VEXDREN-2710 file (C-alpha; in Angstrom, 1 decimal):
% VEXDREN-2710
k/r/px/py/pz
1/MET/148.1/15.7/-201.2
2/ALA/145.3/17.1/-198.9
3/LEU/146.1/20.5/-197.4
4/TRP/144.5/20.9/-193.9
5/ARG/143.9/24.4/-192.7
6/PRO/142.9/25.4/-189.1
7/ASP/139.5/26.9/-188.6
8/ALA/139.5/30.5/-189.7
9/THR/138.1/31.6/-186.3
10/PHE/141.2/30.3/-184.5
11/TYR/143.9/32.9/-183.8
12/PRO/147.4/32.3/-182.5
13/SER/147.2/35.4/-180.3
14/ALA/144.7/37.7/-178.7
15/ARG/146.2/40.5/-180.8
16/MET/145.2/38.7/-184.0
17/ALA/141.8/37.8/-182.7
18/MET/141.1/41.5/-182.1
19/GLN/141.5/42.1/-185.9
20/ALA/138.9/39.5/-186.8
21/PRO/135.6/40.4/-188.5
22/GLN/132.8/41.9/-186.4
23/GLU/130.3/39.3/-185.0
24/SER/127.1/39.1/-186.9
25/LEU/125.3/36.5/-184.7
26/GLY/125.1/35.9/-181.0
27/TYR/123.9/32.8/-179.1
28/VAL/122.1/33.0/-175.8
29/VAL/120.5/30.4/-173.6
30/ALA/117.1/31.1/-172.2
31/PHE/115.3/29.0/-169.5
32/ASN/111.7/28.8/-168.4
33/PRO/111.4/29.4/-164.6
34/GLU/107.8/28.2/-164.4
35/ALA/107.3/24.5/-164.7
36/ARG/103.6/25.0/-165.2
37/ARG/104.3/26.6/-168.6
38/ARG/105.4/23.1/-169.8
39/GLN/107.9/24.7/-172.2
40/PRO/111.5/23.6/-172.6
41/ASP/114.5/25.8/-172.4
42/ALA/116.1/27.0/-175.7
43/LEU/119.2/28.2/-177.4
44/CYS/118.3/31.5/-179.1
45/VAL/120.1/33.2/-182.0
46/MET/120.4/37.0/-182.0
47/ASP/121.0/39.2/-185.1
48/LEU/124.0/41.4/-184.2
49/ASN/124.6/42.8/-187.7
50/PRO/123.9/46.5/-187.7
51/GLY/123.2/46.5/-191.4
52/SER/120.5/43.8/-191.1
53/GLN/116.8/44.6/-191.1
54/SER/116.4/42.2/-188.1
55/TYR/119.3/43.7/-186.1
56/GLY/118.7/43.5/-182.4
57/THR/116.1/40.8/-182.5
58/ALA/116.0/37.0/-181.9
59/ILE/115.9/35.3/-185.3
60/GLY/116.4/31.7/-184.4
61/ARG/115.5/29.2/-181.7
62/THR/116.4/25.6/-180.9
63/GLU/114.4/24.1/-178.0
64/MET/115.7/21.4/-175.8
65/PRO/114.1/17.9/-176.0
66/ARG/113.2/17.7/-172.3
67/LEU/111.7/20.0/-169.6
68/GLY/113.5/21.5/-166.6
69/ASP/117.1/21.8/-167.8
70/GLU/117.7/25.4/-166.5
71/LEU/120.3/26.2/-169.2
72/HIS/123.0/28.3/-167.6
73/HIS/126.6/28.5/-168.9
74/PHE/127.7/26.9/-172.2
75/GLY/130.7/26.9/-174.5
76/TRP/132.5/25.9/-177.8
77/ASN/133.8/22.5/-178.6
78/ALA/137.1/24.0/-179.9
79/CYS/138.7/27.4/-180.1
80/SER/142.1/29.1/-180.5
81/ALA/143.7/26.9/-177.9
82/ALA/143.8/24.3/-180.7
83/LEU/146.7/26.2/-182.2
84/CYS/149.0/25.5/-179.2
85/PRO/152.2/23.7/-180.2
86/TYR/151.2/20.6/-178.2
87/ALA/147.5/20.6/-179.2
88/PRO/146.5/17.1/-180.6
89/HIS/143.5/18.5/-182.6
90/PRO/144.8/21.5/-184.6
91/HIS/142.3/21.0/-187.4
92/ILE/139.1/20.6/-185.5
93/GLU/136.3/23.1/-186.2
94/ARG/134.6/25.6/-183.9
95/ARG/131.3/23.9/-184.9
96/TYR/129.5/22.8/-181.8
97/LEU/128.1/24.4/-178.7
98/LEU/128.1/22.3/-175.5
99/VAL/125.0/23.4/-173.6
100/PRO/124.4/21.8/-170.2
101/GLY/121.4/22.0/-167.9
102/LEU/122.5/23.1/-164.5
103/ARG/119.5/21.4/-162.8
104/SER/119.1/18.4/-165.1
105/SER/122.8/17.7/-165.5
106/ARG/122.0/16.8/-169.1
107/MET/124.4/18.2/-171.8
108/HIS/123.4/19.0/-175.3
109/VAL/125.8/19.0/-178.3
110/ILE/124.4/21.5/-180.8
111/ASP/125.7/21.9/-184.4
112/ILE/125.7/25.4/-185.7
113/LYS/127.7/24.8/-189.0
114/ASN/125.0/23.8/-191.5
115/ASP/122.5/26.5/-190.5
116/PRO/123.8/29.0/-187.9
117/ILE/120.3/30.5/-187.4
118/ARG/118.7/27.1/-186.8
119/PRO/121.2/25.1/-184.7
120/GLU/120.6/21.3/-184.6
121/ILE/120.9/19.1/-181.5
122/VAL/123.1/16.2/-182.6
123/ARG/123.7/14.4/-179.2
124/VAL/122.5/14.5/-175.7
125/ILE/124.8/13.4/-172.9
126/GLU/122.7/12.1/-170.1
127/PRO/123.5/12.8/-166.4
128/GLU/124.0/9.1/-165.8
129/GLU/126.9/9.0/-168.2
130/ILE/128.5/12.0/-166.6
131/ALA/128.1/10.6/-163.1
132/ALA/129.3/7.1/-164.0
133/ARG/132.5/8.3/-165.8
134/SER/133.4/11.3/-163.7
135/GLY/131.6/11.1/-160.4
136/TYR/130.2/14.6/-161.0
137/SER/126.9/16.3/-161.5
138/ARG/125.5/19.8/-162.3
139/PRO/127.9/20.8/-165.2
140/HIS/128.5/24.5/-165.1
141/THR/131.4/26.1/-167.1
142/ILE/132.8/24.9/-170.4
143/HIS/136.2/25.7/-171.8
144/CYS/137.8/24.4/-175.0
145/GLY/141.3/23.3/-174.1
146/PRO/144.2/22.3/-176.3
147/ASP/143.7/18.6/-175.6
148/ALA/140.0/18.2/-174.6
149/ILE/136.8/20.0/-173.6
150/TYR/137.0/20.9/-169.9
151/VAL/133.8/21.1/-167.9
152/SER/133.4/22.2/-164.3
153/ALA/130.7/20.6/-162.1
154/LEU/129.3/21.9/-158.8
155/GLY/129.2/18.6/-157.0
156/ALA/128.3/14.9/-156.8
157/PRO/125.1/13.2/-158.0
158/ASP/123.6/13.3/-154.5
159/GLY/123.9/17.0/-154.3
160/GLY/127.0/17.0/-152.0
161/GLY/130.6/17.5/-152.8
162/PRO/133.3/17.6/-153.9
163/GLY/132.8/19.5/-157.1
164/GLY/135.5/19.6/-159.8
165/ILE/136.3/19.3/-163.5
166/PHE/135.7/16.5/-166.0
167/LEU/136.9/16.2/-169.6
168/LEU/135.1/15.4/-172.9
169/ASP/136.7/14.1/-176.1
170/HIS/137.0/16.8/-178.7
171/GLU/135.4/14.7/-181.5
172/SER/133.2/12.0/-179.9
173/PHE/132.1/14.1/-176.9
174/ASP/132.4/11.0/-174.8
175/VAL/133.1/11.7/-171.1
176/LEU/136.7/10.9/-170.5
177/GLY/136.7/11.2/-166.7
178/ARG/137.7/13.4/-163.8
179/PHE/140.5/16.0/-164.2
180/GLU/141.8/15.9/-160.6
181/VAL/144.6/13.4/-159.8
182/ASP/145.3/15.1/-156.5
183/ARG/142.8/17.7/-155.6
184/GLY/144.5/18.8/-152.3
185/PRO/142.1/20.9/-150.1
186/GLN/139.7/21.8/-153.0
187/TYR/136.1/20.8/-152.2
188/LEU/133.8/23.5/-153.5
189/ALA/133.8/24.3/-157.2
190/TYR/132.6/27.0/-159.6
191/ASP/134.8/28.5/-162.4
192/PHE/138.1/27.5/-163.8
193/TRP/140.6/29.0/-166.3
194/TRP/144.3/28.6/-167.0
195/HIS/147.6/30.2/-167.9
196/LEU/148.7/28.0/-170.8
197/GLY/152.1/29.7/-170.9
198/TYR/152.8/28.5/-167.3
199/ASP/150.9/25.1/-167.5
200/VAL/148.8/26.4/-164.6
201/ALA/145.1/26.2/-164.0
202/VAL/143.0/28.3/-161.5
203/THR/139.7/27.2/-159.9
204/SER/137.2/29.1/-157.8
205/GLU/134.4/28.2/-155.3
206/TRP/130.7/28.7/-155.0
207/GLY/128.9/25.8/-153.2
208/THR/127.7/22.3/-153.6
209/PRO/124.3/21.8/-155.3
210/ASN/122.6/21.3/-151.9
211/MET/124.0/24.8/-150.9
212/VAL/122.7/26.7/-154.0
213/GLU/119.8/25.0/-155.7
214/ASN/117.2/26.2/-153.3
215/GLY/118.4/29.8/-153.1
216/LEU/120.9/31.7/-151.0
217/ASN/121.1/30.1/-147.5
218/LEU/121.6/33.0/-145.1
219/GLU/122.8/30.8/-142.3
220/LEU/125.5/29.3/-144.5
221/LEU/126.4/32.8/-145.7
222/THR/126.8/34.4/-142.3
223/ALA/128.8/31.3/-141.1
224/GLY/131.2/31.8/-144.0
225/LYS/130.4/28.4/-145.6
226/TYR/130.3/29.4/-149.2
227/GLY/133.5/29.5/-151.2
228/HIS/136.2/32.0/-150.3
229/ALA/139.3/30.6/-151.9
230/ILE/141.0/30.0/-155.3
231/HIS/143.2/27.1/-156.1
232/ILE/146.3/26.9/-158.3
233/TRP/146.9/23.6/-160.2
234/ASP/149.6/22.0/-162.3
235/LEU/147.6/21.8/-165.5
236/ARG/149.5/19.0/-167.1
237/ARG/150.0/16.8/-164.0
238/ARG/146.4/17.6/-162.8
239/ARG/147.5/18.2/-159.2
240/ALA/146.7/21.0/-156.8
241/ILE/149.8/23.0/-155.8
242/GLN/148.6/26.0/-153.8
243/SER/145.4/27.4/-152.3
244/LEU/144.8/31.1/-151.7
245/ASP/142.2/31.9/-149.0
246/LEU/140.5/35.3/-149.1
247/GLY/139.0/35.0/-145.7
248/ALA/135.6/33.7/-144.8
249/GLU/134.1/37.2/-144.8
250/HIS/134.5/37.3/-148.6
251/GLN/131.7/34.9/-149.7
252/MET/131.3/33.3/-153.1
253/ALA/134.6/33.7/-155.1
254/LEU/133.1/33.2/-158.5
255/GLU/134.3/34.4/-161.9
256/LEU/137.9/34.1/-163.0
257/ARG/139.5/36.1/-165.9
258/PRO/143.2/35.5/-166.5
259/ALA/145.3/37.7/-168.7
260/HIS/144.9/36.7/-172.4
261/ASP/148.6/37.2/-173.1
262/PRO/150.1/33.8/-172.2
263/THR/153.3/35.5/-171.0
264/LYS/151.5/37.3/-168.2
265/ALA/150.8/35.4/-165.0
266/TYR/148.0/37.3/-163.4
267/GLY/144.2/37.5/-163.5
268/PHE/141.0/38.8/-161.9
269/LEU/138.5/37.3/-159.5
270/GLY/135.0/38.6/-158.7
271/VAL/133.7/38.1/-155.1
272/VAL/129.9/38.4/-154.7
273/VAL/129.5/39.8/-151.2
274/SER/131.3/40.6/-147.9
275/THR/129.4/39.5/-144.8
276/LYS/131.0/42.5/-143.0
277/ASP/129.3/45.3/-144.9
278/LEU/127.5/43.8/-148.0
279/SER/130.2/45.2/-150.3
280/ALA/131.5/43.3/-153.4
281/SER/135.1/43.1/-154.5
282/ILE/137.6/42.4/-157.3
283/TRP/140.8/40.6/-156.5
284/THR/144.0/40.1/-158.5
285/TRP/146.0/36.9/-158.4
286/ARG/149.6/36.9/-159.6
287/ARG/152.8/34.9/-159.7
288/ASP/155.9/36.3/-158.0
289/ASN/159.2/34.3/-157.7
290/GLY/157.4/31.0/-158.4
291/LYS/154.7/31.6/-155.7
292/TRP/151.2/32.7/-156.2
293/SER/149.4/35.4/-154.2
294/VAL/146.0/37.2/-154.3
295/SER/145.0/40.7/-153.1
296/LYS/141.9/42.8/-153.1
297/VAL/142.1/45.7/-155.6
298/VAL/138.6/47.0/-155.9
299/GLU/135.8/47.3/-153.3
300/ILE/132.3/48.3/-154.3
301/PRO/130.1/49.4/-151.4
302/ALA/126.5/48.6/-150.8
303/GLU/124.0/51.4/-151.5
304/PRO/121.5/52.7/-149.0
305/ALA/117.9/52.1/-150.0
306/ASP/114.3/52.4/-148.7
307/PRO/113.4/49.1/-147.1
308/ALA/110.0/49.3/-148.8
309/ARG/111.7/48.8/-152.1
310/LEU/113.8/45.8/-150.9
311/PRO/113.0/42.1/-150.8
312/PRO/112.5/40.5/-147.4
313/ALA/116.1/39.2/-147.1
314/LEU/117.5/42.8/-147.5
315/LYS/114.9/44.9/-145.5
316/PRO/116.8/44.7/-142.2
317/PHE/120.0/46.0/-143.9
318/LYS/118.3/49.0/-145.5
319/ALA/120.8/48.7/-148.4
320/VAL/121.3/47.0/-151.7
321/PRO/124.5/44.9/-152.1
322/PRO/126.3/45.2/-155.5
323/LEU/126.4/41.4/-155.9
324/ILE/129.2/41.0/-158.5
325/THR/127.9/38.0/-160.6
326/ASP/130.2/38.3/-163.6
327/ILE/133.4/40.0/-164.9
328/ASN/134.9/40.0/-168.3
329/LEU/138.3/41.1/-169.6
330/SER/138.9/42.6/-173.1
331/LEU/141.3/40.7/-175.3
332/ASP/144.0/43.4/-175.0
333/ASP/144.0/42.9/-171.2
334/ARG/143.2/46.6/-170.7
335/PHE/139.6/46.8/-169.6
336/LEU/137.7/44.8/-167.0
337/TYR/133.9/44.9/-167.0
338/VAL/132.1/44.2/-163.7
339/ALA/128.4/43.3/-163.5
340/CYS/126.7/44.4/-160.3
341/TRP/123.5/42.5/-160.5
342/GLY/122.1/43.9/-157.2
343/THR/122.5/47.6/-157.9
344/GLY/122.0/47.3/-161.7
345/GLU/125.3/48.9/-162.5
346/LEU/127.8/47.8/-165.1
347/ARG/131.3/49.2/-164.4
348/ARG/134.4/49.5/-166.7
349/TYR/137.8/49.6/-165.2
350/ASP/141.2/50.3/-166.8
351/VAL/143.4/47.4/-165.5
352/SER/146.5/48.3/-167.5
353/GLU/148.1/48.2/-164.0
354/PRO/146.5/45.0/-162.6
355/LEU/147.0/46.0/-159.0
356/SER/145.5/49.5/-159.4
357/PRO/142.3/49.4/-161.5
358/GLN/140.8/52.8/-162.4
359/LEU/137.1/53.2/-162.9
360/LYS/136.4/54.7/-166.3
361/GLY/132.8/54.2/-167.1
362/SER/129.4/53.1/-165.8
363/VAL/125.8/52.5/-166.9
364/ARG/122.8/51.3/-165.0
365/LEU/119.9/49.1/-166.0
366/GLY/117.4/47.4/-163.6
367/GLY/118.6/46.9/-160.1
368/ILE/116.8/45.7/-157.0
369/ALA/115.7/49.1/-155.7
370/SER/116.2/51.4/-158.8
371/HIS/114.7/49.5/-161.7
372/ALA/116.7/51.8/-164.0
373/ALA/115.0/52.1/-167.4
374/HIS/116.1/51.4/-171.0
375/PRO/114.9/53.8/-173.8
376/LYS/113.4/50.9/-175.7
377/GLY/112.4/48.6/-172.8
378/GLY/111.1/51.0/-170.2
379/GLU/111.6/50.3/-166.4
380/LEU/113.6/47.0/-165.9
381/ASN/114.3/44.6/-163.2
382/GLY/117.1/42.1/-162.9
383/GLY/120.4/43.8/-163.7
384/PRO/123.7/43.4/-165.6
385/GLN/124.6/39.7/-165.2
386/MET/126.3/37.6/-167.8
387/LEU/128.7/39.8/-169.9
388/GLU/130.2/39.1/-173.3
389/VAL/132.8/41.4/-174.9
390/SER/133.4/41.4/-178.7
391/ARG/136.8/40.4/-180.0
392/ASP/137.7/44.0/-180.9
393/GLY/136.6/45.2/-177.5
394/ARG/134.2/47.8/-178.9
395/ARG/130.9/46.2/-177.9
396/LEU/129.5/44.5/-174.8
397/TYR/126.3/42.4/-174.6
398/PHE/124.7/41.4/-171.4
399/SER/121.6/39.6/-169.9
400/ASN/119.8/40.0/-166.6
401/SER/119.0/36.6/-165.0
402/LEU/121.2/34.9/-162.4
403/TYR/119.6/31.5/-161.4
404/SER/115.9/30.8/-160.8
405/ALA/116.0/30.3/-157.1
406/TRP/118.2/33.3/-156.5
407/ASP/116.2/35.4/-158.9
408/ALA/113.1/34.8/-156.7
409/GLN/114.9/35.9/-153.6
410/PHE/116.3/39.2/-154.8
411/TYR/113.6/40.0/-157.4
412/PRO/110.5/38.4/-155.9
413/GLU/108.2/40.3/-158.4
414/GLY/109.6/38.0/-161.1
415/ILE/112.3/38.9/-163.6
416/ARG/111.4/40.0/-167.1
417/GLY/114.2/38.8/-169.3
418/TRP/116.2/41.0/-171.6
419/VAL/119.5/41.3/-173.5
420/VAL/121.1/44.7/-174.3
421/LYS/124.2/46.2/-175.9
422/VAL/126.6/48.8/-174.7
423/ASP/129.3/50.5/-176.8
424/ALA/132.8/50.7/-175.2
425/LEU/134.2/54.2/-176.1
426/ALA/137.9/54.6/-176.9
427/GLU/138.5/57.1/-174.1
428/GLY/137.2/54.6/-171.5
429/GLY/133.5/55.4/-171.1
430/LEU/130.4/53.3/-171.8
431/LYS/127.4/54.3/-174.0
432/LEU/124.1/52.4/-173.9
433/ASP/122.8/51.5/-177.4
434/PRO/119.2/52.9/-177.2
435/ASP/118.0/50.8/-180.1
436/PHE/119.2/47.4/-179.0
437/PHE/116.8/45.7/-176.6
438/ILE/115.8/42.1/-177.0
439/PRO/113.0/41.0/-174.6
440/PHE/112.4/37.4/-173.6
441/GLU/108.7/37.2/-172.6
442/GLY/108.2/34.4/-170.0
443/GLU/111.8/33.3/-170.3
444/ARG/115.1/34.4/-168.8
445/PRO/118.3/34.7/-170.8
446/HIS/121.7/33.9/-169.3
447/GLN/125.1/33.4/-171.0
448/ILE/125.9/34.8/-174.4
449/ARG/128.4/33.5/-177.0
450/LEU/129.4/35.4/-180.1
451/GLN/129.8/33.7/-183.5
452/GLY/133.4/33.0/-184.2
453/GLY/134.5/33.5/-180.6
454/ASP/134.5/36.2/-178.0
455/SER/136.6/37.6/-175.0
456/SER/135.7/34.8/-172.6
457/SER/135.7/31.7/-174.8
458/ASP/139.2/31.5/-176.2
459/SER/142.7/31.1/-174.8
460/PHE/145.9/31.6/-176.6
461/CYS/149.4/30.2/-176.6
462/PHE/151.2/33.0/-178.4
463/PRO/151.6/36.7/-177.2
END
């Protein structure tokens, strides 16, 4: 009698995942911003093993078959959610990375099992299949769910809305169709996550493809047209049940990070900018007596700056907005990391009390005005952008590019790509690793995934 065992990188709880072996490889997507280079985007492999002679370098590369994808966010085909009691695929492997192009709407299925350093593209899902089966385009965020692979999409094939979520089959990777049965007032789309213990999903808002692909539209921004709400869903019934509006001042409600403990019904939201004063903010959503609410818990002010050091869009304001572009929550639900791409600051908050975050540490690299230096990389531009936290919570890796059209507006000199590492100290501070600096000449790195899972890829059904 055959004995099937779940993938060894699946964990019933976040507590158990924190005891997993340290990551030895990391995967990062890198895109080519200049079409004239005629070079495709790539999935790159980083050596994260401190005992290796090639530690802190890129040791593998898989190029995409076509030009112009603009690889952005990507994710696993399966993860710890497969251990939920109702999961129909408990013995599937964490074997494939689903890597979409945000501009091409083409999705690549990449196998890392046979040779983790030289991943192999095994299938390409064309944008026509996604559009025909779901009605969506511009796939953005990928999460491995208990029953399928969930993918958010910014909008429709014509560049308008609505955006939403579609599902892929765990094994065939066929597009199953649109998630929403009743979307309610939701129209704009960006991130999504869930509380598996409550059968609830949460979605956030950015803008349609037409609103974001050519850069930040200042007219839309000042008119409050970008996303400023989150939406609560019945996950099983696929119906919107409540919308929480932050107010039109709070533009671009992007990254969502729910508590990893499935018994906890709260999470954190990063908001890019306030049209009132250019500040950025962190919000906490929570469930009280069957109803959901959201409130601002952190405000990060803009920093005064010499207009001569600012791009044209910011010169009149004589200030640099923080521009929160990513947040990440440690698996023990204790520390929240906040990337301020504009000022070049990475912040660490103790969120043991979710409604009263306490700032515990900060480092700076890059930044629109400061160009803070790295010991191994010299003066930098770009800033902390996509964050990834190790399972044990001791290490943090991050890259510096946001999105090609937006990079050009805020860093018109052209971003030089890099990935760095920061150590998270037990007492709460942050320490930059002076020896870990991976440059990407002519390319720009974006999201990072860690071999075996990380703090933003898995969801758990047991406390």
